[in-house]
C-alpha positions, 0 to 999 in steps of 0.5 A: 417632532421627536418621539420620546423613544429617541431617548437621551443622549441619542436625541442630541445626535438626532437633533444635530442631524435635523439641524444640519439638514436645514430644519428650522424647528424641532418639536418635543415631544410626540407621545411616549409608547406604552401599553394598557394596564392588564386587568389583574382580576380578569386573567390579564386581559386589557382594561380598555372597555370593549377591547379583547386585545392589547397593543403598544400605543402612544400615551398622553397626560401629565406624566409626559412632561418630564420627557418633554423637559428632558428633550428641550434641555438636551437640545438647548444645551448641546445643539443650540441654534435651532428653534424649539417647540415644547408640547407633551404633559403641559397641564398647568399654566406655569408649565409653559414658562418652565418649557420656555426656560428650558429653551422652547420658543413656543409651548403648546397645550395638548394634554392640558386641553384633554385634561381641563378643556379649552378653558386652560388656554385662557387661564394660561394667557392670563397667567403669562401676563401676570407672571411677566408683569410681576417679573418685569419681562416684556416678552417671552424671549426675556426668559427663553432658555434662562434655565440652561445656563444653570446646567452642569455635568454630574462631575461639575455639580456640588451635591452638598453632601453632608452639608444639609439637614432636614428641618421639621416645622412642628406647627405644620407637621400633622404626624401622618408618618409618611416620612418616618415609615420610609427608607430614612433612618434619620427620622422618627415619631415622638409626640405625634410629630416627626423629628430629625436625628441630625447626625444621621441625616444626609440631606437627600430631601426625600422627606421634603418631597413626600411631605403632604403638608410641606412641613420639611425644608432643607437647611445648612448644617451648623458646624 
């Protein structure tokens, strides 16, 4: 079971050694290491109740998921031929499908159970059945590793720079100002709605990600 501290790209070399040693499975990931936040109102002492000292320790929770995905994808892409188990930060039923698409043969609940209890096991099985019926999959192997074929190196990717622009759905926009009170110079407020200066928009997608109402989409720039 790989610790998240192995990191990328070292996990690739580590996985190769593990595979050559004869292992059948690699599990990603173990708990990442962190520390308890200091109590800023109590001279920096630990905020853990009843403890007067701090320590480096493992952490669990939804924040682990992207480290899990990183390791699964890295091994699947660069060290094919060894089975993978995905665990760490999977707290929603669809996270299991995401982990499997990144190469996991099985996906395990850890954080999910701590966060939502054992009921998440039943909801995950129910979701998998519905999802597989909807997409026409008869077994999980039908979509295992499916996402890996879409991976490219940075220099191979088409970033579509200058080809995309943000578009605001004014019916959904509530005028909260999250996108305009930010780093972007292409957005402004008018009439309690966000608007885009298309000539200044580079299509980075930040506004799309932070909009609480999902009122922004990226579209092709019209020549």
